[in-house]
C-alpha positions in Angstrom: -71.9 81.5 -59.5 -75.1 80.6 -57.5 -76.5 77.0 -58.0 -80.0 78.7 -57.5 -83.2 77.0 -59.1 -84.8 79.7 -61.3 -87.8 79.5 -63.5 -86.5 78.5 -67.0 -87.6 81.7 -68.5 -85.0 83.5 -66.1 -82.1 81.0 -67.2 -82.7 81.4 -70.8 -82.9 85.6 -70.3 -79.2 85.0 -68.4 -78.1 82.6 -71.7 -79.1 85.8 -73.8 -77.4 88.6 -72.6 -74.4 86.1 -71.9 -74.6 85.1 -76.0 -75.0 88.7 -77.0 -71.9 89.8 -75.0 -69.8 87.0 -76.3 -71.5 85.0 -79.2 -68.2 82.8 -79.7 -67.7 79.1 -78.1 -70.9 78.3 -76.9 -72.5 74.3 -76.8 -76.3 73.5 -77.1 -77.6 70.1 -76.1 -81.5 68.8 -75.7 -83.0 65.7 -75.1 -86.0 64.4 -73.1 -85.7 62.2 -69.7 -87.2 59.3 -69.3 -90.4 61.2 -67.5 -90.9 63.1 -70.9 -89.1 66.3 -69.6 -87.2 68.5 -72.6 -83.5 68.6 -71.0 -81.3 71.6 -72.4 -78.1 72.2 -71.3 -76.0 75.2 -72.9 -72.2 75.4 -72.6 -69.6 78.6 -72.8 -66.4 78.7 -71.5 -66.5 77.3 -67.5 -70.5 78.3 -67.3 -73.0 75.6 -67.8 -77.1 76.2 -67.6 -79.2 73.3 -67.3 -83.3 73.7 -68.0 -85.8 71.2 -67.7 -88.8 71.7 -69.3 -92.7 70.7 -69.1 -94.8 70.9 -72.2 -98.0 72.2 -70.9 -99.0 72.7 -74.8 -97.5 73.7 -78.1 -96.6 77.0 -77.6 -96.3 77.3 -73.5 -94.1 74.6 -71.3 -93.1 75.0 -67.5 -90.1 74.6 -66.2 -86.6 75.6 -64.2 -83.0 75.7 -64.9 -80.0 76.4 -63.1 -76.4 78.2 -63.5 -73.3 76.7 -62.5 -69.9 76.5 -63.1 -67.4 73.9 -64.2 -63.7 73.0 -63.9 -62.8 73.3 -67.0 -64.1 75.4 -70.5 -66.4 73.4 -72.6 -64.8 73.2 -76.4 -67.5 72.3 -78.5 -66.4 69.5 -81.2 -66.3 71.0 -85.0 -69.0 73.7 -85.1 -70.1 75.9 -82.1 -73.4 76.9 -81.4 -75.1 80.1 -82.8 -76.6 82.5 -85.2 -75.4 83.2 -88.4 -76.3 85.5 -91.0 -76.5 84.1 -94.7 -75.9 85.9 -98.0 -78.4 85.6 -100.7 -76.8 83.0 -102.4 -76.6 80.7 -99.2 -80.2 81.8 -99.4 -80.9 80.4 -102.6 -79.1 77.4 -102.2 -80.5 76.3 -98.9 -84.0 77.3 -100.6 -82.7 74.6 -103.9 -82.1 72.2 -101.8 -78.2 72.1 -101.9 -77.4 71.3 -97.9 -73.8 71.2 -98.9 -74.4 75.0 -98.3 -74.6 74.7 -94.8 -70.7 73.2 -93.7 -69.6 77.0 -95.8 -72.4 78.6 -93.5 -71.0 76.8 -90.0 -67.6 77.5 -90.9 -68.4 81.6 -90.2 -68.0 82.9 -86.5 -71.3 83.2 -84.8 -73.0 87.0 -84.2 -75.0 88.0 -81.4 -78.9 88.8 -81.8 -78.1 92.5 -82.0 -76.0 91.7 -85.4 -78.5 89.7 -87.1 -79.7 92.5 -89.8 -80.2 90.1 -92.6 -83.1 88.5 -93.8 -82.1 85.3 -93.1 -80.3 83.7 -89.7 -78.9 79.9 -89.4 -79.2 79.0 -85.5 -77.6 76.2 -84.5 -76.1 73.4 -84.5 -77.8 71.9 -81.7 -77.0 68.5 -80.6 -79.8 66.4 -80.2 -79.8 62.7 -78.2 -82.7 60.2 -77.6 -82.6 60.6 -73.8 -81.3 63.1 -71.5 -78.0 65.3 -72.7 -75.3 64.1 -70.6 -72.0 65.8 -70.3 -70.4 65.3 -67.0 -71.5 63.5 -63.6 -72.0 67.1 -61.9 -74.7 68.0 -64.5 -76.2 64.5 -64.1 -77.2 65.5 -60.2 -78.2 68.9 -61.1 -80.3 67.2 -63.7 -81.9 64.9 -60.8 -82.4 68.1 -58.4 -83.9 70.2 -61.4 -86.3 67.0 -62.4 -87.7 66.9 -58.4 -87.9 70.7 -58.6 -89.9 70.8 -61.8 -91.9 67.6 -60.7 -92.9 70.1 -57.4 -93.6 72.6 -59.7 -96.1 71.1 -61.8 -97.6 69.5 -58.8 -98.3 73.0 -57.2 -99.3 74.9 -60.6 -101.1 71.9 -63.0 -102.5 69.3 -60.1 -105.2 68.5 -62.9 -102.5 66.7 -64.6 -101.7 63.8 -62.3 -105.3 63.1 -61.6 -107.5 60.3 -63.4 -110.2 61.1 -65.3 -112.7 58.9 -65.6 
C-alpha cells in the first residue's frame, strides 16, 4: 500500500468506497492538533487513513491525507463506526429525548451507504479527543508529515492567511 500524500477529498473517496464494500469493523477518531488543524483517523482491519485539514470557512476545508497499512488489525472498542438505519419507533424515542435508545441502535450491524433507504440514519460513533487522536507510534510520525505538507499547501494556496493586517 502506498504512503503517498493525497488531497483529503481523494482520501475521503477511498474511505467511502472501502466502507461501502465492507461496512463492518470500522473505527473513526477525530481531534484538533496544537496548530488548530482537524485530524481524523479511520481504521478498518489493517488499513489506516489519516486526514489533516484546515477550515477555510465553515463550509470548506483544505487538507491532505494518507492511506497506510499497520501490522495488526484494529479492533473497535464496544461499538464499531458505521451507518445504522432507525426504525420509526427508534426515531420517535429519540425525538422524545430517550437517549437510552442509542445503545439499542448501536448494537445493530453497520450498513453500507447504498443500503440507507430509511428516512433517518445514525452515523457513528466517532471517538473525539481534546488533542490529536493518537492510536500508534507510526500514526504520530505520519501525522507530523501531514502537518508539514498541509502547512506548505496553505502557504501556496492561501498566503494571505500568514500576512499581518494593520
